[in-house]
C-alpha positions in Angstrom: 33.3 49.0 -2.0 37.0 49.0 -2.8 37.2 45.2 -2.4 34.0 44.8 -4.5 35.6 46.9 -7.3 38.7 44.8 -7.2 36.7 41.5 -7.3 34.5 42.9 -10.1 37.5 43.9 -12.1 39.0 40.5 -11.6 35.8 38.7 -12.6 35.7 40.7 -15.9 39.4 40.1 -16.6 39.1 36.4 -15.9 35.9 36.1 -18.0 37.6 37.9 -20.9 40.5 35.5 -20.8 38.3 32.4 -20.4 35.9 33.3 -23.2 38.9 34.0 -25.5 39.9 30.3 -25.1 36.8 29.0 -26.9 38.3 29.0 -30.4 41.6 27.5 -28.9 39.7 24.7 -27.1 37.8 24.0 -30.4 41.1 24.0 -32.3 42.6 21.5 -29.9 39.6 19.2 -30.3 39.7 19.7 -34.1 43.4 18.6 -34.0 42.5 15.2 -32.7 41.5 13.7 -36.1 44.8 15.0 -37.6 46.8 13.5 -34.7 45.0 10.2 -35.0 45.7 10.1 -38.8 49.4 10.9 -38.3 49.9 8.1 -35.8 52.5 5.7 -37.3 53.1 8.1 -40.2 56.2 10.1 -41.1 56.5 13.9 -40.9 53.5 16.1 -41.3 54.7 17.2 -44.7 55.1 13.7 -46.0 51.8 12.5 -44.7 49.6 14.5 -47.0 47.6 11.5 -48.3 46.0 10.8 -44.9 45.5 14.5 -44.4 43.1 14.5 -47.3 40.4 13.0 -45.1 41.8 14.2 -41.7 41.6 17.9 -42.5 37.9 17.9 -43.5 37.2 15.9 -40.3 39.2 18.4 -38.2 37.3 21.3 -39.8 34.0 19.7 -38.9 35.0 18.9 -35.3 36.4 22.5 -34.9 33.2 24.1 -36.2 30.8 21.9 -34.2 32.9 22.4 -31.1 32.7 26.2 -31.5 28.9 25.8 -31.9 28.5 23.6 -28.8 30.7 25.7 -26.6 29.1 28.9 -27.7 25.6 27.6 -27.2 26.4 26.1 -23.8 28.1 29.2 -22.5 25.3 31.5 -23.6 22.6 29.3 -22.2 24.4 29.1 -18.8 24.9 32.9 -18.7 21.2 33.4 -19.5 19.8 31.3 -16.7 17.5 33.4 -14.5 18.0 36.7 -16.3 15.2 39.1 -15.5 14.2 42.6 -16.6 15.5 45.3 -14.4 18.3 47.7 -13.4 21.5 46.2 -12.2 24.9 47.6 -11.2 27.4 47.1 -13.9 29.8 45.5 -11.4 27.3 42.9 -10.4 26.9 39.2 -11.2 24.0 40.0 -13.6 25.9 42.8 -15.2 28.8 40.5 -15.7 26.7 37.8 -17.3 25.0 40.2 -19.7 28.4 41.6 -20.7 29.9 38.1 -21.2 26.9 37.0 -23.3 27.4 39.7 -25.8 31.2 39.1 -25.9 30.7 35.4 -26.7 28.1 36.1 -29.4 30.2 38.9 -31.0 33.0 36.3 -31.3 30.6 33.8 -32.7 29.7 36.0 -35.6 33.3 35.5 -36.8 33.9 31.9 -35.8 30.5 30.7 -37.0 29.9 33.0 -39.9 28.5 30.2 -42.2 25.5 29.7 -39.8 24.2 33.3 -40.4 22.1 34.4 -43.3 21.0 30.8 -43.8 18.0 28.5 -43.3 19.7 27.3 -40.1 20.0 30.8 -38.5 16.6 30.8 -36.8 17.4 27.3 -35.4 20.7 28.6 -34.1 19.1 31.6 -32.5 16.5 29.3 -30.8 19.4 27.1 -29.5 20.9 30.2 -27.9 17.6 30.9 -26.1 15.8 33.4 -28.3 12.1 33.1 -29.3 12.1 33.0 -33.1 9.1 32.6 -35.3 8.6 30.9 -38.7 10.1 32.0 -42.0 12.6 34.4 -40.3 15.6 35.6 -42.2 18.5 36.7 -40.0 22.1 37.6 -40.8 24.9 38.4 -38.3 22.6 39.6 -35.5 24.0 40.4 -32.0 21.4 39.8 -29.3 20.6 39.0 -25.7 18.8 35.8 -26.5 16.7 35.4 -23.3 15.3 38.9 -23.9 14.6 38.6 -27.6 11.5 37.7 -29.5 11.4 37.7 -33.3 8.0 37.3 -35.1 7.1 35.3 -38.1 8.5 36.5 -41.4 10.8 39.1 -39.8 14.1 40.1 -41.5 17.3 40.9 -39.5 20.0 42.4 -41.8 23.8 42.4 -41.2 25.2 43.4 -37.8 21.8 44.2 -36.2 21.5 44.5 -32.4 18.5 43.4 -30.3 17.9 43.8 -26.6 21.3 45.3 -26.1 21.8 46.6 -22.5 21.7 50.3 -21.7 24.4 51.8 -19.5 24.3 54.9 -17.3 25.7 56.1 -14.0 27.3 52.7 -13.3 24.0 50.9 -13.8 22.8 48.5 -16.5 19.2 48.1 -17.8 18.0 45.0 -19.5 14.5 44.4 -20.8 12.8 42.3 -23.5 12.8 43.5 -27.1 10.6 42.3 -30.0 10.8 42.3 -33.7 7.2 42.1 -35.0 5.8 39.9 -37.8 7.3 40.8 -41.2 9.2 43.7 -39.6 12.6 44.7 -41.0 15.7 45.7 -39.0 18.3 47.1 -41.4 22.1 46.8 -41.4 23.5 47.9 -38.1 20.0 48.7 -36.9 19.3 48.7 -33.1 16.3 47.6 -31.1 17.3 48.4 -27.5 16.0 47.2 -24.2 12.2 47.5 -23.9 11.6 48.5 -27.5 9.7 46.9 -30.3 9.6 47.1 -34.1 5.9 46.8 -34.9 4.7 44.3 -37.5 5.2 45.3 -41.1 7.5 48.1 -40.0 11.1 49.1 -40.9 14.1 50.4 -39.0 16.6 51.5 -41.6 20.4 51.2 -41.8 22.4 52.4 -38.8 19.2 53.5 -37.1 17.5 53.1 -33.7 14.1 51.7 -33.0 11.7 54.4 -31.6 10.2 54.1 -28.2 6.7 54.1 -29.7 5.6 53.4 -33.3 2.6 52.2 -35.2 2.4 49.2 -37.4 3.6 49.6 -41.0 5.8 52.7 -40.3 9.4 53.2 -41.2 12.2 54.9 -39.3 15.6 56.3 -40.0 18.4 57.8 -37.9 19.5 58.0 -34.3 17.4 59.4 -32.8 14.9 58.0 -35.4 12.7 60.1 -37.6 9.8 58.9 -39.7 10.8 57.7 -43.1 8.5 57.7 -46.1 8.9 54.7 -48.4 7.0 52.9 -51.1 6.5 49.2 -50.7 7.9 46.9 -53.4 5.7 44.5 -55.2 7.3 41.1 -55.8 6.4 37.5 -56.5 5.5 36.0 -53.0 6.9 32.6 -54.1 10.4 34.3 -54.4 10.1 36.4 -51.2 7.9 35.1 -48.4 6.4 31.8 -49.6 8.9 29.7 -51.6 8.1 26.2 -52.9 9.8 23.2 -51.5 12.1 22.9 -54.5 13.6 26.3 -53.8 14.2 25.4 -50.2 16.1 22.3 -51.3 18.1 24.2 -53.9 19.0 26.9 -51.3 20.0 24.2 -48.8 22.4 22.7 -51.3 24.1 26.0 -51.9 24.3 26.6 -48.1 26.0 23.3 -47.6 28.7 24.6 -49.9 29.7 27.0 -47.2 31.5 24.1 -45.6 34.2 24.4 -48.3 35.7 27.6 -47.0 35.6 26.2 -43.5 37.6 23.2 -44.7 39.9 25.4 -46.7 40.8 27.6 -43.7 41.7 24.4 -41.7 43.7 23.2 -44.7 45.7 26.4 -44.8 46.5 26.1 -41.1 47.6 22.5 -41.4 49.7 23.2 -44.6 51.4 26.1 -42.8 52.4 23.8 -39.9 53.5 21.1 -42.4 55.8 23.5 -44.3 57.3 24.9 -41.1 57.7 21.3 -39.7 59.5 20.3 -42.9 61.8 23.3 -42.8 62.6 22.7 -39.1 63.3 19.0 -39.9 65.6 19.7 -42.8 67.3 23.0 -42.0 66.7 23.4 -38.2 64.5 25.5 -36.0 66.4 28.7 -36.7 65.7 28.4 -40.4 62.0 27.8 -39.6 61.9 30.9 -37.5 63.5 33.0 -40.2 61.2 31.6 -42.9 58.1 31.8 -40.7 57.1 35.3 -42.0 57.4 34.5 -45.7 55.5 31.2 -45.2 52.6 33.1 -43.4 52.6 35.7 -46.2 52.3 32.9 -48.7 49.3 31.5 -46.7 47.7 34.9 -46.8 48.2 35.1 -50.6 46.5 31.7 -51.0 43.6 32.9 -48.8 43.2 36.1 -50.8 43.3 34.2 -54.1 40.6 31.7 -52.9 37.9 34.4 -52.5 38.8 36.0 -55.8 38.5 32.6 -57.5 35.2 31.9 -55.7 33.8 35.2 -56.7 34.5 34.9 -60.4 33.6 31.2 -60.6 30.3 31.5 -58.6 28.8 34.9 -59.5 31.0 36.4 -62.2 30.7 40.1 -62.9 27.9 41.8 -60.9 25.6 44.4 -62.5 23.2 46.9 -60.9 19.9 45.1 -60.7 17.4 43.5 -58.4 17.3 39.9 -57.0 14.5 38.4 -54.9 15.6 36.6 -51.8 14.9 33.2 -53.1 17.2 33.3 -56.1 20.5 31.5 -56.7 22.5 34.7 -57.1 22.0 35.6 -53.5 22.9 32.1 -52.3 26.0 32.0 -54.5 27.0 35.4 -53.3 26.7 34.2 -49.7 29.1 31.4 -50.4 31.6 34.0 -51.7 31.0 36.1 -48.5 31.8 32.9 -46.5 35.1 32.6 -48.4 35.9 36.2 -47.5 35.0 36.0 -43.9 36.2 32.5 -43.0 39.4 32.4 -45.2 40.5 35.7 -46.5 39.7 37.9 -43.5 41.6 35.9 -40.8 44.5 35.0 -43.0 44.9 38.2 -45.1 42.4 41.1 -45.1 42.4 42.2 -41.5 46.2 42.3 -41.4 46.4 44.0 -44.8 44.1 46.9 -43.9 45.5 50.1 -45.2 48.2 48.4 -47.4 48.5 48.2 -51.2 48.0 44.5 -50.9 44.3 45.0 -49.7 43.8 47.4 -52.7 45.2 44.8 -55.1 42.9 42.1 -53.7 39.8 44.4 -53.9 40.7 45.1 -57.5 40.9 41.4 -58.0 37.3 41.2 -56.8 36.3 43.8 -59.4 36.5 47.1 -57.6 37.8 50.1 -59.5 40.4 51.8 -57.3 42.6 54.7 -58.4 46.2 55.2 -57.5 47.0 56.6 -54.1 43.7 55.4 -52.6 43.8 54.5 -48.9 41.5 51.7 -47.8 41.2 50.2 -44.3 38.0 48.2 -44.8 37.4 45.0 -46.8 33.6 45.5 -46.5 33.0 46.2 -50.2 30.2 43.8 -51.1 29.6 43.5 -54.8 33.0 45.1 -55.4 32.4 45.4 -59.2 30.0 48.3 -58.4 32.5 50.3 -56.2 34.6 53.1 -57.6 37.3 54.7 -55.3 38.9 57.6 -57.1 42.6 58.6 -56.9 43.7 59.6 -53.4 40.3 58.7 -51.9 40.1 57.4 -48.3 38.0 54.7 -46.8 38.6 54.5 -43.1 38.5 51.5 -40.7 35.1 50.0 -40.1 33.4 51.6 -43.2 30.9 49.8 -45.2 30.6 50.6 -48.9 27.1 49.2 -49.1 26.2 48.4 -52.7 23.0 46.5 -51.9 19.9 46.9 -49.8 17.0 44.5 -49.0 13.6 46.0 -49.5 10.6 43.8 -48.9 12.9 40.8 -49.4 14.2 42.0 -52.7 17.9 42.7 -53.0 18.5 45.9 -54.9 22.1 46.5 -56.1 23.6 49.7 -57.4 26.9 51.6 -57.7 28.8 53.6 -55.1 31.4 56.2 -56.1 34.0 58.1 -54.1 35.6 60.6 -56.5 39.2 61.7 -56.3 40.2 62.8 -52.9 36.9 61.9 -51.2 36.9 60.6 -47.7 34.6 58.2 -45.7 35.2 58.7 -41.9 35.6 55.7 -39.6 32.6 53.4 -39.2 30.6 55.3 -41.8 28.1 53.7 -44.2 27.3 54.8 -47.8 24.3 53.3 -49.5 23.7 52.3 -53.1 23.5 54.8 -55.9 25.3 57.4 -53.7 28.4 59.4 -54.5 30.9 61.6 -52.7 32.2 64.4 -54.9 35.9 65.2 -55.4 37.5 66.2 -52.1 34.2 65.7 -50.2 34.4 64.4 -46.6 31.9 62.4 -44.6 32.6 62.3 -40.9 32.8 59.3 -38.6 29.8 57.0 -37.9 27.7 58.8 -40.6 25.2 57.6 -43.1 25.1 58.7 -46.7 21.6 57.9 -47.9 20.6 56.0 -51.0 20.9 58.1 -54.1 22.5 61.1 -52.4 25.5 63.1 -53.6 27.8 64.8 -51.2 29.0 67.9 -53.1 32.7 68.3 -53.9 35.0 69.8 -51.3 32.3 69.9 -48.7 32.0 68.4 -45.2 29.1 66.3 -44.0 28.3 64.3 -40.8 25.5 62.6 -39.0 22.8 60.0 -39.5 21.6 60.9 -42.1 24.4 63.3 -43.1 24.0 67.0 -43.0 26.5 69.9 -43.4 29.4 69.7 -41.0 29.9 73.3 -40.0 32.8 72.7 -37.7 34.8 69.8 -36.3 32.8 70.2 -33.0 29.2 70.6 -34.2 27.0 69.9 -37.1 23.6 71.2 -38.2 20.8 68.9 -37.0 19.8 66.2 -39.5 17.1 67.2 -41.9 13.9 65.2 -42.4 14.5 61.9 -44.1 13.8 61.9 -47.8 11.8 59.3 -49.6 13.7 56.1 -50.5 
């Protein structure tokens, strides 16, 4: 058993290293058009005219290579997977673990594919069974175990057919999202579970073991949620005309622009350092490396601010049906943030004044002394962070929700000295009073107010009586 443990550890370590090479292999392939363009030219810095066509070509090759490598690896890992219990340190356990690692990485590398008309096609390429008219965002799934019915909606960061661990064993089993079912942001449908047709699993919630069609659920463990259905024009939600599909496709093609821009920043960075090394020596290039990278980060941050104000302008609290240009334009801005600003600036700037300045540039109202470790402030115009407030790492200040394929946007406010714990979520029209604290991995419901100078925790939040325990969550309120 000792030898098996060593071999298993080695397999996981080697797999982690090998899978991490995917973006680097893609980058090497993407560099080929640039290398070909520079053949017979001068320095990288002086060859900018040929780079005008080489960089877009490199971006396309890089992106398509990431797609091909990801799909091929996931397909290979999924061959022959069957429902059952397996040791974590087994070949099957290793394959399931590796599949989720690859797809987790793909959500960053291939962000423009998600929340688009192409997403269902992409999920099918990975091996999932996906019906017609499905809307899916950055879903993490075990493709060979996943079925998604016609008209289903998978919101940001959902998880489907995720493995269950216990006592050194792993359980995998099929999971299904029924017709016109909704799985909310960070919602989970575990192994062997199903979201019935026309049902809803809310934000940061788990799918119950058994449920009837048309029911709604909130929390982990889930409790029944009462909700009213929203009436909307079907041609703007479930049954759009061809002209809207073409219009949406055109906007989604614009997501290629930030992909090209992030490649251009990388090439420009190398060009500047190459020029410095050629004129002042490699020591000077090493010394100036940090300022040059900081300048690249500033360009990346400015790009998303410019895109936001040019494409969507000031955002107000209101509703937008799924098939409306605001949503498509807003997704282009999100692609700028995730593909350009996040890798070059936002992730490194977490918890710094620079991140706060950038968020203010997007429209957020942030008081002095605020500490913010998360850049996930969608519709930043509607976010208010009071003086000395705190937003910890992994938090989502969620200013919008989709309800029956209608996007409802509203304000979120943290008053002076308020705190959101790590990986917490606060929903639209919610507020944390002055000095109020919400614990880690907690959910503040839509329209709720956390009283000033009080402590709350849980999903949904309830009074936090001590750091070690909390009162059980109350019954979910109507939404």
